N, C-alpha and C positions, 0 to 999 in steps of 0.2 A: 665185711663192710656193713656199716650201720647207716640207716636212713634217719634223717632228722627232719621234722616238720617245724617250720618257724612261722610266727605271726609277726609281721613288720608293720610299723605305722606307714602312712603315705609318705611322710617326710623321710623316713629311713629308706624306703624303697626308691624314692627319687634320688637321694644322695648316692646310694649304691649303684643304681642304674646309670647315673651320670658318671661316676667313677669308672665303671666297667666299660662304658661306651668309648672311653679314651683308647682302650685296647681292642675294641670290637667284640667285647664279651657280653653275653646275655646275663640276666640277673643271677640265675643259678651258677653259671661259670664264675661270675664275679665273687659270689659268696664262697665258692670252693677256693678261689685264689686268695681271698682275704684270710680264710681259715688256715690255708697251707702256709702263708707267710707268718701268721701268728705261731703256728706249730714250729716252724723253722727257728724263729727267735727263741722260743721256749727251749728247744734242743741246744741251740748255740750257747745259751746262758747256763746250761748244765743243770736245769731244774727238772730233769726227767724223774718221774716218780719211781720209787723202788718198792717192789712188792715182795714181802717175805714169803719164802717157800716153806712147805712143810718139811719136817725132818726126813720123812721117807723120800721125798723128791730130791732133797739135797744129797742124801746118801746114794740114791740111784745115779745122780749126775756125777758125783765124785767117783763112783765105781766105773762109770762109762769113761770118764777122763783118764783114769788109771789104765783101763783096757786099751784106750787109744794110744796112750804114751808107750804102752808095752808092745805096740804093733799088732794088736789083735783085731783091728778094724780093717775094712776094705774100702777102696774107692768105688763109687757107683757112678757110672757114666750116664746111664739111662734109667731114671727112677721108675718109670712106668714098667719097663721090662723087668726090672729087679723085683718089684712087688707082684707082677704077674706070675713070676717063677717061684714065688714062696709056697 
């Protein structure tokens, strides 16, 4: 999780506080709401950024996929217990 510090003008604060008050939201909750709605729109439009992976990571992923398809993987029900027993 990333923390962000913002400086807002008095007008921006008043507008956002007024908008959030319709829902009973505080200013921080209103900002999280507005940002989440913008992110949802971004995802719906299919404009998710694509990050290139290194050749080494790509090869590792392809190898893991082949092993999974070959039935070499196992299901893990309790991840904490699994790692505790390694």
